[in-house]
N, C-alpha and C positions, 0 to 999 in steps of 0.2 A: 394873418401873418403879421407877427410883431415885429417891431424895428430891432435891429441888432447893431450896436457898435462894436467893431473891432479895433482894440486901442493899443498902440503904441508897438505895432509890428513893422518890419521892412517890406514893402509893398513891391513885388516882383512881377512886372509885365515883361513881354519878349523884349521890349526896346529900352526897358528903364528900370532901376531900383531906387526907392526912395522911402525915408522913413516917414510914416504916415498912418492916419487913422482911417478906417473906411466905415462910413454909415450906410446901412441899408434900410429901406422901408418899403412896405407894400411888393416885395419880390424885386426890388430894382436897387443898384447901387446908386445913392442920391448925393454922396459926397465922399471926395477921398482928399484929406488934406491934415494938417496939423491942428492937434486941440480942438476936435471937434466936439459939440455937446451932444449929448444923448438926447433923443426925443423921450417924452413922458411914457413909461412901462417899457422901454428898450432894455433888451439883454445885453449887458457890457461882457465882452470877451476879452481877457487880457493876453494880447500877443506879445508882451514883451520878450525880447531875445527870439522871436520866432519870425517866420516868414509868412506872408500872405500872398497867395497866388490865385490865378483863374482856376476855377474847378476844373479837372481833366476832363477831356473828351476822347473817348474810346470809338473811334470810327468804323471798328470792325467786330462786331459781335454777333452771335447766333444764340439767342434766348429761345427756348422753347421750340427748337428746330427738329422737324420731322425729317429723319435723314437716314438711309440705309434700313429702313424698316422699325426704327425706333425714335423716341423722342428724347432730346437732351434734358439733362435731370435740373438744371436751372431754368425757372420761368421767370417772366420779365419781372416779378416782384422779387425773387431771390437774387436773381442776377443784378438787378441795379440796386438793391441793398448790399450786396456784396461789393459793387463798384464804388458807392459813397465811402464804405468803411475804409477804402484805400484812396480817397481823394478823388474819384471820377464822379462827375456829376450829370454827364450825358454820354449817352451812347448812339451810335447811327447803326441799327441792326440791318438785316437783310430780308426782304419779302422773295421768296424762291419759288416761283410756281412750278408745278410738275409739267412734263411735255403736254404741250397741246391745252393745258389750264389757261384760261383767259388771266392777263395780268391783273385785271381789277378783281375777280374774284379772290385771287390770292391776296392782294393788298388788304382786302376786306377781311379776310381770316385773320391776317398779322394784325391789323389795327384792333381787332377784338380781343386776341391775345395778350395785347399790350397795354390794355385799358387798366390792369393790376399793376402797372410799373410804378415805382417809389420815386423815380427820377425821370427828368426829361429825355425824350427819345426822338429819333427819327428814322428815316428808312432808305436804303437804297433798294432799288427793285431789279430782280435778275430778268434777263432776257435769255430764255432757255430754247426758244423757238422762233419761227418767223412766220408771220401771215399779216393779212390786211387788218385784222383785228389787234394784232400786238401793236402795229403802226397806230393805230387809231388811240388803243389804250394808253400807249407812252405820251400821247397828246393829252389825255385825259389827267393822266397822273401829274404832269409838269404843270399845266393850266389851271386845274381845279384843287389839287391836293399837296403841293408844295413838294413833290419830288424833282430833285435836279441831279440825280445821278443813277446810272444804269449798270449793272454787274453783269459780267459775262466769264462763264467758268469754261477756260480751254481745256479743261479735264473733265474725268468722269463719264468716259463713252458709255454709251448705251443707257445713259440717265439725265443729265442735265448739261452736257457738253455743248458749246456753241460752236459749229464750224465756220470756216471763213465767210460763207454765204451770209449767216446770221451776223457775223461780226461786222461786215462791210453794210448791211441793211441797217442795223441798229446803230452803230456808229454814226452813219449818215444822218438818221432820223434824230438821234441825240443833238447833233450839231444844228439842225433846223430849229429845234427847241429851246437851245440854249441849256443843255443839259451835259454832265460830263460822263463819259464812258468809263468804266473801270474794268479791269480784267484780274481773274485768277490766272497766272501764267504758267501753265504745264502742257506739254504736248500730249494731249489724252490718248492718241492712238499709240504713241510709244510707251507710254504707261501702261497701257492695256496688254500690249505684246510683252513687255518685261515682265510684267506679273505673271502670264501664262508660262513663259519660259522659266523663270525662277521656281515656279510651283511645281511645274513638271521635272525639274531637277532635284526636287525634295526641299527646297528652301521654302519652308511653310510658316517659319516663326516672324516674329517682329523684325529681325534683322533683315528681311526680305524687303522690308517697307523703303528703307533709304535706297537700295539698290534697285529697285523699281522706278525710282524717282531721282536720278543723279543731276548734278546741277546742269548739264548740257540739256536736259528735258526742259527745266525752267527757262533756261536762257534762250533756246529756240522759241519758245512761246512768247517770250518777252519781246524778241527782236521782231517776231512776225506782226505782233501787236502794234509795235512802234511803227513799223514800216506801212501798215494799214491805215494807222492814224496819220502818219504823214501823208501819203497819197490823198486821203479824205479832207485833210486840213482839221483834224479834229484834236483837241488836247486829248491826254490819256492819263489815267491814274491806275499804277499797278499795284496791287495789294501785296501784303506779305511777302516782299522781296527777301530772298534767303540765301542769296549767294553772291559771290564776287562777279561771276559772269553777268548776271542780270545787271549789278550795278554798273558795270562797265558799259552795257548797251544804253542804260539811262543816261550815263554820263556822254556818252557820243552823241545821243538825241539832242540833249540839252545844250551841247556846246555848239550846235548849229542852229541853236532857237527855237528848237522845238519846244511845246509846252508838254512835258512829260513829268508827273509826280510819282514818287515812289514812298512806300509804306514800309517800316520795318516792325516786326513784333518783339516784344520784350522777350518771349522765349528764343528765338532766332539770336538774339543779341547775348545770350546768356547761357544758352544749353547747346552741348554739342552732341554729334550722333553715337557717341559712346553709350548712350543711354539704351540704344537698341540691343545692346549686347549684354544687358543686365542678366545673369542667370534667372532670375524671378521673372517668369513670363509676363505677370500681371503688371509689374514696373514696367518693363520694356514696352508691352502694349499700351500703357496708359499715356506714353509719349507719342503714339502714331497719330499724327497729324500731316496735313500736306500744305505746302512743302514739308519735307522732314526736317529735323534738325541736322545742322551740318557740321563737317570738321572745323576746328577751331580758327584757320586762316580765314574763313569766310566771314566769321564775327568781326575780324579785324576789320575788312573791308566794309562791313554794315557801318561799324562805328565811324570809321573815317567819312563816310559818306553822309552819315548824319550830321556830323560836326560841320562837314564842308557845304552842307545844304543841298547835296545831290539826292538825300532821301528827305522826306520832309514830315512824315507823321510817325507817330508810334500805336500800336494797336495791341490787340491781343488773340483775336480770332477765337474769342471765349465760346466755346462749343464743349459743353460739359456732358460727355458719355461717361457713365460710371463703369467700375470693373465688369459686373454682370454683363453690361452691354457690349465691352470691349472683347469679351468672352465669346461671343458670336464668331470671332475669328480665330477661334483656338487651333483649328486646323488648316487654316488658309489666311495669311496675313492681308490678303486683299480685301476680306470681309470684316476687318477689324473697322469698327466706325471710327471715320477719321475725327480728330478733335481734341482739343485740351482747354482747360479752364484757364483763369489768370485775370480777370478783370480786376479783383481786388487787390493783386500784387503788383500790377504794372508800373505804377508810380513809384513805390517804395524801391522796387527792384532796379528801375532805371535810374533814380536818384543814387542808390548806393553804387551801381556799377557805372554810372555816367558822371555825376558830379563830383561823387567822392574820390574817384579816379582821375579827376581832372579832364576827362574826355568831354565833358559839357559844361558851361557856366550854369548858374542857377536860370539866367534869363534864356539860353538856349534849351534847357529843360521846358521851360514855360512854353516855348516856342512849338517844340516837336510833341509835347503832350497835351496841347489846348489850342494855342493859337493859331498855328499852321492848319489845324483840322478846320477851326472856324472859319478861316479865311478861303481855303480851298472849296469848302462845301457852303459857303455863302451864309454862313452864320455869324460873322463878325460885321460889328462890335458888340451885337447881342450877346454873343459868347464869347469866350477867349480872351478877355480883357477885363482889367479892373479900371473902370472909368465911370463917370455919372451917366447913368442911363443904361448902362449895361446890367443884364440878368445879375441878380445877387447870387451867383453859383461861387463859392469860394473856399478856398482850403488854407487853415492855419496850420503852418508847417514847422515841426520841430526837427531842425538837421542834426540834433544830438539824440534823439530818441532811438532806442535799438529795439529790435525783437529777431527771434528766430521763426521763420515761417514754418508752420505745422499744418497738417490736415485738421488737427483737433481744434485749433485756434480760427479755422476758417469759416466763412459764413456761407460760402457757394456750397451746394448739396451734392457735389460730384463725388465726394468721399475720398479723394486723395489730391495732393498738391504737387504739380511738375516742380516747383520750386521749394519742396519739402528739404527743412534743414539748412537752407541758406540763410545766414545772418546778414540783416541790413540795419543801416544807420541812416535814419531820416524817414519820418513818419507823420500822418496828418493828425493832429491834436483835435481839430474841429472841422467838420464839413458843413458847408451851408449851400443848400439847394432852395431855390425860389425864395431866398431869405429865412428860410427855415433851417435850425440847426438840426441836423439828421445823423451826426456822428460826433460824439464829444468824449474824449478820455476814454476810449474803448466801449462805450456804450451807443449801440445802435438805436436811433430813434425814428427810423422811417415808417411812413405810413402807405399802406397799400392803396394804389390807386392816385396817389398824388402826384405822379409823372404826367406832364403834357405831351401830346404830340406836338412837335416842333416843324412847322412848315419851313421849306427852303426855296426861296424864289429862283427862278431861271437866271442865268447869266445873259444880261441883254448886251452891253455895251461892247466887252471885249469878244464876245460870240460874234456879235454883227460884223466886227472888225475880221475875224477868222473866217466868217462865211463869204465875204468879199474876196479875203485873200485865196481861199479854196476855189472860188469859183474863177478867178484869174488865171488859176494854173490848171483848169480842166481844158483838155484839147479840144478845139472848136469842132472838129467831127463828133467828139462825144457829147458836147454842149447841145449840139442840133438834135440828138437822139431824144 
């Protein structure tokens, strides 16, 4: 690792903006300030007229994911390489055990696949079933392997769906361990029944996908998860919030002091449900993900909640199924593998649609693309900040640079782009990962296997208080059981 001196830019953190140089060495930021001197052999980056921001953190990706009988096209190397080209220097991916598969076995599988990663990564682990062994494995993951968040799919009946019994057991165990429960909020039973009715009625194309997953299906699950967390005294993180109904449930809970965090996807903020009515089946199917893209008024609600601090992070749910894989559902939309790519376009799309429109300030952009994720998942200030001692994960951002997003210009291997044809202003000139330049002026410089597994410690002080608070609200008769 050679030293890097980024000279003359405006350093944008979540809480401040200042003209300063940034000096890195041995993978860390060693100084931030005016007129810094380069160490011997340092690479000097001229950031005059540009912004210098913490590297983006995408807290929701699925690289190399086995799902619905196939595996996504982006592995951990191509996916993280695509990410750094767009300014994202860390991902938090998902270990998803099969039903009855031990959590530790699945975690070891994902750790092996991820060794080829080009940038830093961490894992949420999904709880897809419950037993004493799951209880024990959760403890091992938290205490020995730096996992501090557990995912629960409230959708995908007859596959990985967690019912209320699993939610209650897992949420309670997470609280004991100082880990954060997260949920994919959709009522799996309703989705299952609606899918059957639509297909029976002859609605088999991609237009049936949003019809089988209306906003109420998401809102019911979000509200149920929030209420379960309220009763148990656990915090809660809701992934890919896509509709005003779920936003309102989060706002209600937060207004009462409940610790509920919400995540928005770049796609849900910028793409609407008209894509499912595209006469080209392949284009319509390419957009099949869950929750689906919504009517435009839901986008307004998401942007408002993001700016107001009711939603906290932005992600992609990068899950790169190619056209041939989507074709598995040609005769039945419910068999189209769910997922879209986007990790390389998240930050340019959000800058253009957020900062350039006045919806977000540059500091708020940093907050929702990096800092909040680092703080919520206990990575801060190692990640999510430009400060002495933080990891040298940085983006030199040219707010005036432009491009039109195309499949041909993408690094992702998925073969299409849901942001195809979108013109954006604001792009990364240089991306630095672990103190190494991995993207510079359109040239990818990643190294296979350079990414590190980043452990995330359990949450102790806040969770200890929450546990005491939860215990105080348990009825005495229940407490004696």
